[in-house]
N, C-alpha and C positions, 0 to 999 in steps of 0.2 A: 374698237381700240380706244383706250383712254386718251385724252389729250395730253400733250407735253406739259410739263410744269415749268416753273421758272428756274428750277435748280439746274445747275450745269455740272456735268461729270466730264472731266478731261482725262483721256487715255493716250499715252504715247505708244505709237506703233511704228515699225520700220516701213520703209517705202514699199517693199514687197508685200508686207501685211496689209497695208492700206489698199494696194492695188487689188489684192484677193478680196478684201472686204467690199470694195467698190464694185467688183465684178459680180460678187454674190448678191449685192443690193440691187444691181441692175437686172439680174435674173429674176429677182423677186419682184420686180416692177415697183421699187420703192427707193427712197433716198437713203444715203449712207447712215444718217443719224437715226432714222426710224428702224433701219435694218438692224444696226448695232444695239439700239435700245431693246427691240423686241427679242433678239437672240440672247442678250444678256439677262433679260428677265425670265426667259424660258429656261435657261441654264441655272439661274438662281432658284427658281421653283423646283426644278428637277433635283438639284442638290439637297434642298431642304426636305423634299419628300423622300429622298433616299438615305436620309440619316440613319445610322445604325445605333446611336447613342441618344437616348431621350433623357433630359434632365427634368426631375420633378423636385420642386421646392420642398424643403423639410415641413413646412407648414401645411402642405397639400398631400403628404405621404399617406397619412392614415385614411383620407378620403379615397385616394387612389387604390390602396389595398382593399378597402371595402368594396369598391367597384369591381376590381379584378377578381375578388373572391366571391362575388354574387353569381347566382345562376344565370346562365345565358337566357336572353329574351328572344323570342321569335319575332322577326320583322317580316309581316305578311307580304310586303312588296318584293323582298328578297326571296321569299319562298316561291312566289309566282314567277319571278325571273328565272329561278333555277329550273323550272319546269318547262321553259320555252326553248325552242331550237335556236342555235346561233344562226344569224343571218347567212353566214357563208355556207351553211348546211341545207339551206332551203332550196 
């Protein structure tokens, strides 16, 4: 886990929300600040990874179209992976 930076982020929560966050942090054996930071980062990563709209700058559009229109390339590691049994089936 990366160390905390000097930047401060302040969030207002109700008393009941704080109590819920504190209980969850205690269950996770961490302090409130670390718990909230970790969960906020996880949520941010998830939101970014699940985006449905991707913006490509106009200057990069031709290069993107060339890439998208090029023939697929085989990735040997993925080919090997596709031939292995999933762990839950062993």
